[in-house]
N, C-alpha and C positions, 0 to 999 in steps of 0.2 A: 583392169579393174583398179582406181587407184583404189589407196586407201579412204579419204574421205565419202565413196563410195560402198566402200567394202563395212565400212561404220555404219553412213546412217542403214546400210540392211539388217546390222546386227541393231540396233535400234528396231528397226520394225519390228524383227522377230522378238526381240523384249518387248514390244506392245503388243502383243500378240501374244505372248504367255501369260503376260500381266490381266487380258480379258478370260484366258481360258481358265488361270485363278479365281479371279473374280465369278466367275460363269460355274465355275465349279461347289464355289464356297456359298452360293445362292441356293442350291440344292438342301435339302433335313438328310439324306444323304448321303453328304459329302460324301468323297474319298479319301481323307487323310495321305493316305501313304504316294496318291499320287498330287492330295497338290502341295505336299512337301519336297515328291520329284520336282515339280513343276520350280515352287519360290529355289533350287540350287541349280535346275538351271538357268533359269533368270539371272540367280545373282553370279553362276560362270558368265556368262553374256557382260556385266554391269561390268564385273573387273576385268574382260578381254576389251571393250568398247575405255571404256579408262589407258588400259597400258596404251593402247593406239592410239588416240588423242594425243596422248600426254608427250 
């Protein structure tokens, strides 16, 4: 797998996490702990994407 393909996969995962965050936040009884964990994972992915793209 090339770096470009790997970055594309990471971008897709990043997008799916964003969708999960939005979905969770739309519920009246949103689990803030889960939302925070998803946001941390999203940030880690974004940093990895940035590092690999440099």
